[in-house]
C-alpha positions in Angstrom: 31.7 -6.0 35.9 33.0 -9.5 35.6 31.1 -10.7 38.7 27.6 -10.1 37.3 25.4 -13.1 37.3 22.3 -14.1 35.4 20.5 -14.5 38.7 21.2 -10.9 39.6 20.0 -9.6 36.2 16.9 -11.7 36.2 16.1 -10.5 39.7 16.2 -6.8 38.7 14.1 -7.5 35.6 11.4 -9.1 37.8 11.6 -6.4 40.4 11.0 -3.8 37.7 8.0 -5.8 36.3 6.4 -6.6 39.7 7.3 -3.3 41.5 7.9 -5.1 44.8 10.7 -7.4 46.0 8.2 -9.7 47.6 6.2 -10.1 44.4 9.5 -10.6 42.4 10.6 -13.3 44.9 7.3 -15.1 44.6 7.5 -15.2 40.9 11.1 -16.4 40.9 10.4 -19.0 43.6 12.9 -17.7 46.1 12.7 -15.7 49.3 12.5 -11.9 49.5 15.8 -11.7 51.3 17.4 -13.7 48.6 16.2 -11.2 45.9 17.3 -8.3 48.1 20.8 -9.8 48.4 20.9 -10.2 44.6 19.9 -6.6 44.1 22.4 -5.3 46.7 25.3 -7.4 45.2 24.5 -6.0 41.7 24.3 -2.4 43.0 27.6 -2.8 44.8 29.2 -4.3 41.6 28.0 -1.4 39.5 28.6 1.2 42.1 25.2 2.9 41.9 21.6 2.5 42.9 19.4 0.7 40.4 16.0 1.5 42.0 14.3 4.3 43.8 12.3 3.0 46.8 9.0 4.8 46.7 5.6 4.4 48.4 4.3 3.2 45.1 6.9 0.5 44.8 10.4 0.0 43.3 11.1 2.3 40.4 14.2 1.8 38.2 16.7 4.6 38.1 18.4 5.6 34.8 21.2 3.1 35.7 18.5 0.5 36.5 16.9 0.9 33.1 20.3 0.5 31.5 20.9 -2.7 33.5 17.5 -4.0 32.6 18.1 -3.3 28.9 21.3 -5.3 29.2 19.5 -8.1 30.9 17.0 -8.4 28.1 19.7 -8.3 25.5 21.6 -11.1 27.3 18.4 -13.3 27.6 17.8 -12.8 23.9 21.3 -13.9 23.1 21.0 -17.0 25.3 17.7 -17.9 23.6 19.3 -17.4 20.2 22.2 -19.6 21.2 19.8 -22.4 22.3 18.0 -22.2 18.9 21.3 -22.3 17.0 22.5 -25.3 19.0 19.2 -27.1 18.3 19.6 -26.3 14.6 23.2 -27.6 14.5 22.1 -30.8 16.3 19.3 -31.2 13.8 16.7 -31.3 16.6 13.3 -29.7 15.8 13.0 -28.1 19.1 12.8 -24.5 20.3 10.8 -21.8 21.9 8.6 -19.2 20.2 7.1 -16.2 22.0 4.1 -15.0 20.1 2.2 -11.8 20.7 -1.2 -11.1 19.1 -3.5 -8.1 19.3 -6.9 -8.9 20.8 -8.6 -8.9 17.4 -6.3 -11.7 16.2 -7.2 -14.0 19.1 -10.2 -15.1 17.0 -7.9 -17.0 14.6 -4.4 -17.2 16.3 -5.2 -20.5 18.1 -6.0 -22.2 14.8 -2.7 -21.1 13.3 -0.8 -22.1 16.4 -2.5 -25.5 16.5 -1.7 -26.3 12.9 1.9 -25.0 13.2 2.3 -27.2 16.3 1.2 -30.2 14.4 3.9 -29.6 11.8 6.5 -28.7 14.5 5.6 -30.8 17.5 8.9 -30.2 19.3 8.4 -26.4 19.5 7.1 -24.7 22.6 4.9 -21.6 22.0 4.0 -18.9 24.5 1.1 -16.7 23.6 0.5 -13.2 24.8 -2.8 -11.4 23.9 -3.2 -7.7 24.5 -4.3 -4.5 22.9 -2.2 -2.8 20.3 -0.2 -0.7 22.8 0.6 -3.7 25.0 1.8 -5.9 22.1 3.9 -3.1 20.7 5.4 -2.7 24.2 6.2 -6.4 24.4 7.9 -6.2 21.0 9.8 -3.1 22.1 11.0 -4.9 25.3 12.0 -8.0 23.4 9.3 -9.9 25.4 7.9 -11.5 22.2 9.6 -12.8 19.1 6.8 -12.2 16.6 3.6 -10.1 16.9 0.5 -10.6 14.8 -1.2 -7.2 14.2 -2.9 -5.0 11.6 -0.5 -2.1 11.6 3.3 -2.5 12.0 4.6 0.0 14.6 6.7 2.9 13.4 8.6 3.8 16.5 10.8 0.6 16.7 12.9 -1.1 14.1 10.8 -4.0 12.6 10.3 -6.2 9.6 6.7 -6.9 8.6 5.4 -9.8 6.5 1.8 -9.9 5.2 0.0 -13.1 5.7 -3.6 -12.3 4.9 -6.4 -9.8 4.2 -8.1 -8.0 7.1 -11.5 -6.5 6.2 -13.1 -3.9 8.5 -16.8 -3.4 8.4 -19.6 -1.5 10.1 -22.2 -3.7 11.9 -25.6 -3.2 13.5 -28.3 -5.2 15.3 -30.5 -7.2 12.8 -33.5 -4.9 13.5 -31.6 -1.6 13.0 -33.3 0.8 10.6 -30.3 0.7 8.3 -29.9 -3.1 8.3 -31.6 -3.5 5.0 -30.4 -0.3 3.3 -28.0 -0.1 0.4 -25.3 2.4 -0.4 -25.5 4.2 3.0 -23.4 7.4 2.7 -20.6 8.2 5.0 -22.5 11.3 6.2 -25.6 9.3 7.0 -23.8 6.6 9.0 -21.9 9.4 10.9 -25.2 10.3 12.5 -25.3 7.0 14.2 -24.0 6.3 17.7 -20.7 4.4 17.3 -19.3 2.0 19.9 -15.5 2.2 19.6 -12.2 0.8 20.9 -9.7 2.8 22.9 -7.6 5.5 21.2 -4.5 4.0 19.6 -6.2 0.6 18.7 -5.9 -0.5 15.1 -9.7 -0.3 14.4 -10.0 3.1 16.1 -7.2 4.5 13.9 -8.9 3.2 10.8 -12.3 4.5 11.8 -10.7 8.0 12.4 -9.2 7.9 8.9 -12.6 6.7 7.5 -14.4 9.7 9.1 -11.7 12.3 8.2 -14.0 13.8 5.5 -16.6 14.3 8.3 -14.8 16.4 10.8 -17.8 16.9 13.1 -17.9 13.1 13.7 -14.2 13.1 14.8 -15.1 15.6 17.5 -17.4 13.0 19.1 -16.6 9.7 17.5 -18.5 7.5 19.9 -18.6 5.6 23.2 -15.4 3.8 24.1 -15.5 0.1 25.1 -12.6 -2.1 26.2 -13.0 -5.1 24.0 -14.4 -6.5 20.8 -16.6 -8.8 22.7 -18.2 -6.0 24.7 -18.7 -4.0 21.6 -20.5 -7.0 19.8 -22.8 -7.5 22.8 -23.6 -3.8 22.9 -24.4 -3.7 19.2 -26.6 -6.8 19.5 -28.4 -5.1 22.4 -29.2 -2.1 20.1 -26.9 0.4 21.8 -25.3 1.5 18.6 -23.3 0.5 15.5 -19.6 -0.4 15.4 -16.7 -0.4 13.1 -15.0 -3.8 13.6 -12.8 -6.5 12.1 -14.8 -8.9 10.0 -12.7 -11.7 11.4 -14.3 -11.1 14.9 -18.0 -11.5 13.9 -18.2 -14.6 11.7 -20.2 -16.6 14.2 -22.6 -13.8 15.1 -23.3 -12.9 11.4 -23.9 -16.5 10.5 -26.3 -16.9 13.4 -28.2 -13.7 12.4 -27.3 -11.8 15.6 -25.4 -9.1 13.7 -25.7 -7.5 10.3 -23.0 -6.0 8.1 -24.2 -2.6 6.9 -23.7 -1.6 3.2 -21.9 1.6 3.8 -20.1 3.4 0.9 -16.4 2.9 1.1 -16.6 -0.3 3.2 -15.4 -2.9 3.8 -12.0 -1.3 4.4 -9.3 -3.7 3.1 -6.4 -3.9 5.5 -3.9 -6.7 5.9 -2.5 -8.9 8.7 1.2 -8.6 9.4 3.7 -10.8 11.2 6.0 -8.3 12.8 9.5 -9.0 14.3 12.4 -6.9 15.3 14.7 -6.0 12.4 17.6 -5.4 14.8 17.6 -9.0 16.0 18.4 -12.2 14.0 15.3 -14.5 13.9 15.5 -17.8 15.7 15.0 -21.1 13.8 11.6 -21.4 15.5 10.7 -17.8 14.4 11.9 -18.5 10.8 9.8 -21.7 10.7 6.7 -19.8 11.9 7.1 -16.9 9.4 7.5 -19.4 6.6 4.4 -21.3 7.8 2.4 -18.0 7.9 3.6 -17.0 4.4 2.5 -20.3 2.9 -0.6 -21.2 4.9 -1.5 -18.4 7.3 -4.4 -17.0 5.2 -6.3 -20.2 5.1 -6.8 -20.2 8.8 -8.4 -16.8 8.9 -12.2 -16.8 9.5 -14.3 -17.1 6.4 -14.8 -13.9 4.5 -18.2 -12.2 4.9 -20.2 -11.0 1.9 -18.4 -7.8 1.2 -19.9 -5.0 -1.0 -16.7 -3.1 -1.8 -13.0 -3.3 -1.3 -11.1 0.0 -0.7 -7.7 0.9 0.7 -7.1 3.5 3.4 -4.0 5.6 3.2 -1.2 4.5 5.4 
């Protein structure tokens, strides 16, 4: 396998991601025949087919998946080499690939902007997605560090806390419970909840919160795809929601949303910076983690008036 090239490996990675040779070629800035030749040369070198050609697109074979994993590992090593060379040369340059769950997009730009002012020579790529998408990117080595509320358990990671993450129940200002105090868990369970998709951090926390009310878990609420949609629906009076306090600062201050005084809330979670434990951090990654540890909490949105602070079991 001495004749393998980076161009060949990058071609199969892009084919797998795009599903079509033409799309991969467009992304790589070359012609489709050029990508086809790279794939054929690699398959000939390895002595096996790397993709199944289906009507739905190109699907990696077992050998293809192994080759793609190797390609990712090589790219990681090249990135690490570049970072080490920069460190040896004393140049404050580098590249950081940051992933954030959608809830964190409300404060991540502030953190990135301030970090960029301290390290102006670093380039930062930002990927925003739901929890499953960000965990997938971390698993595939597509991001160096992920900001999320719950570290994943199915991949080897190191997790560093950088701030509190309160979760609250909200309603429209004219909701009958908006002025009530000490609302019981059983009472709030009777309300129509607007919830995120299964597997999201807030959805998991809500399910734990309602564990003592099994009937609610059977019909937990209406699913919506984003925090913004949920906030708009709550403001329109379509129901109540369990949501990160960091996503509603502006709406609460403007009087468009109310935080309900429900027993056992706010739920006190934490924000984590998560990176792979089976990979050495780059100098850019180390700098970012140090920055988060020292200053990250101050760039979180202002805390809302919170009635109680409790911990959910992990």
